[in-house]
C-alpha positions in Angstrom: 11.0 74.6 -31.9 11.8 78.1 -33.2 14.3 79.0 -30.4 17.3 78.7 -32.8 16.0 81.6 -34.8 15.5 84.1 -31.9 17.9 85.3 -29.2 14.9 86.4 -27.1 11.2 86.3 -27.9 10.0 85.4 -31.3 9.6 88.3 -33.8 6.1 89.5 -34.8 6.7 90.6 -38.4 3.9 92.8 -39.7 5.2 94.0 -43.2 8.1 93.7 -45.6 9.6 95.6 -48.5 12.6 94.8 -50.6 15.1 92.9 -48.6 13.7 94.0 -45.2 11.0 92.9 -42.8 9.6 95.1 -40.1 8.2 94.1 -36.7 5.3 95.6 -34.8 7.6 98.2 -33.3 9.0 99.4 -36.6 12.4 97.7 -36.2 14.0 96.7 -39.5 15.5 93.3 -40.1 17.5 92.1 -43.1 15.6 89.0 -44.5 18.2 86.3 -45.2 16.1 83.2 -44.7 12.6 83.9 -46.1 12.9 82.8 -49.7 13.0 86.4 -51.1 16.7 86.7 -51.9 16.1 86.8 -55.7 13.7 89.8 -55.9 12.8 90.9 -52.4 9.4 91.6 -50.8 6.8 93.7 -52.7 8.8 93.8 -55.9 6.6 95.7 -58.5 7.3 93.2 -61.3 6.3 90.2 -59.2 3.2 92.0 -57.9 2.1 92.8 -61.4 2.8 89.3 -62.7 1.0 87.7 -59.7 -2.0 90.0 -60.1 -2.3 89.3 -63.8 -2.2 85.6 -63.1 -4.7 85.7 -60.3 -7.1 87.6 -62.5 -6.9 84.7 -65.0 -6.6 81.6 -62.8 -5.6 81.1 -59.1 -4.8 77.5 -58.4 -1.7 75.4 -57.8 0.1 73.0 -60.2 -2.0 69.9 -59.5 -4.0 70.6 -62.7 -2.6 70.4 -66.2 -2.0 73.8 -67.8 -0.2 74.8 -71.0 2.0 77.2 -69.1 3.5 74.4 -66.9 4.3 72.4 -70.0 5.9 75.4 -71.8 7.9 76.3 -68.7 9.2 72.7 -68.4 10.2 72.8 -72.1 12.0 76.1 -71.7 13.7 74.9 -68.5 14.9 71.6 -69.9 16.2 73.3 -73.1 18.8 74.9 -70.9 20.0 71.7 -69.3 22.0 68.6 -70.5 19.8 66.1 -72.5 20.0 63.6 -69.6 18.0 66.2 -67.5 14.9 66.2 -69.5 12.1 65.6 -67.0 10.6 68.2 -64.6 8.7 67.5 -61.4 6.9 70.5 -60.0 6.3 70.4 -56.3 4.8 72.7 -53.7 7.8 73.1 -51.3 11.3 72.2 -50.5 10.0 69.5 -48.2 8.1 67.9 -51.1 11.1 68.3 -53.3 13.3 66.5 -50.8 10.7 63.7 -50.3 10.4 63.2 -54.1 14.2 63.2 -54.6 14.6 60.6 -51.8 11.9 58.4 -53.3 13.4 58.6 -56.8 16.9 57.8 -55.5 15.5 54.8 -53.6 13.6 53.6 -56.6 16.6 54.0 -58.9 19.3 52.4 -56.6 17.1 50.0 -54.7 18.7 51.1 -51.4 16.9 52.5 -48.3 19.8 54.0 -46.4 20.3 57.7 -46.2 23.0 60.0 -44.8 22.1 63.5 -43.8 23.9 66.4 -42.3 22.4 68.6 -39.7 
């Protein structure tokens, strides 16, 4: 299922820094697909913030926490008034699933058109 990503054998990535990932042989690859385009791998600010958070609490967003509410308020304050609700999900797949379910509920239609 991963053949589309690799010309030959799959890569065995062992570390990453900044915008690059490195395989077991030390070859460097520009990471354009691994959700790090904003800050890169091993960014000192992100490491510091993550360490600080994990020292306090290490869980996902299934539990109510003031920081989630505050973040939602700050986020919606930047958006038009009609966009006043936030749904926090775990992944792009969950986001797509939720968007599809909301659209179906709102419009009452079951049909979907997708592009590959």
